[in-house]
C-alpha positions, 0 to 999 in steps of 0.5 A, spaced: 503 510 534 497 506 537 497 502 543 504 503 545 507 500 539 509 502 532 505 499 526 508 493 522 510 495 515 510 490 509 518 488 507 516 489 500 514 497 502 521 500 501 522 497 494 515 500 492 517 506 495 524 507 491 520 505 485 515 510 486 520 516 488 525 514 482 519 516 477 519 523 481 513 521 485 512 524 492 511 519 497 508 519 504 508 513 509 501 513 513 501 510 520 494 510 522 491 504 524 486 501 518 488 507 513 492 505 507 500 505 507 502 510 502 500 517 500 503 518 493 503 525 489 504 524 481 503 528 475 498 532 479 494 526 482 494 524 489 493 516 490 492 512 496 496 505 496 495 499 500 502 495 500 500 487 501 506 482 501 507 479 494 503 472 492 507 466 490 512 461 492 516 467 496 510 471 499 506 465 500 498 466 500 495 472 503 494 471 511 487 471 512 484 475 517 477 473 518 478 470 525 480 477 527 474 480 524 477 482 517 476 480 510 481 476 506 488 479 508 485 486 510 485 487 518 478 489 521 481 496 522 482 496 514 475 493 512 472 499 517 476 504 514 475 502 506 467 501 508 467 508 510 472 512 505 468 516 500 474 518 496 477 514 490 478 507 492 485 506 494 489 501 490 492 494 493 499 493 490 504 488 492 510 489 487 514 496 485 511 494 478 503 494 480 505 501 484 507 504 478 501 502 474 497 504 480 499 511 479 500 511 471 507 511 471 511 507 466 515 501 468 520 504 463 521 510 467 523 507 473 529 505 470 531 511 467 
């Protein structure tokens, strides 16, 4: 916890975590400012996922963060972390289907 308050999580994250776990993935929520939200292990691979709110009528447009020093819907801390990161690029996911695709799982596996 940085600055005395808990980091806010996107409301769609629980559904994404449930979908990942339903296909046998291991999911750890990461809480440091600027780093991706989820560390996921699946079939011997390791993935970093950044959860963002869905686009569209219910999720609206992404909140632009340029006035805070960010870029697009990334915060300033996220922009700094992503620029410094030397590993594989994290995936930005907005839906359970996007999260499953990012780790190479078939959406049909989640329904079994």
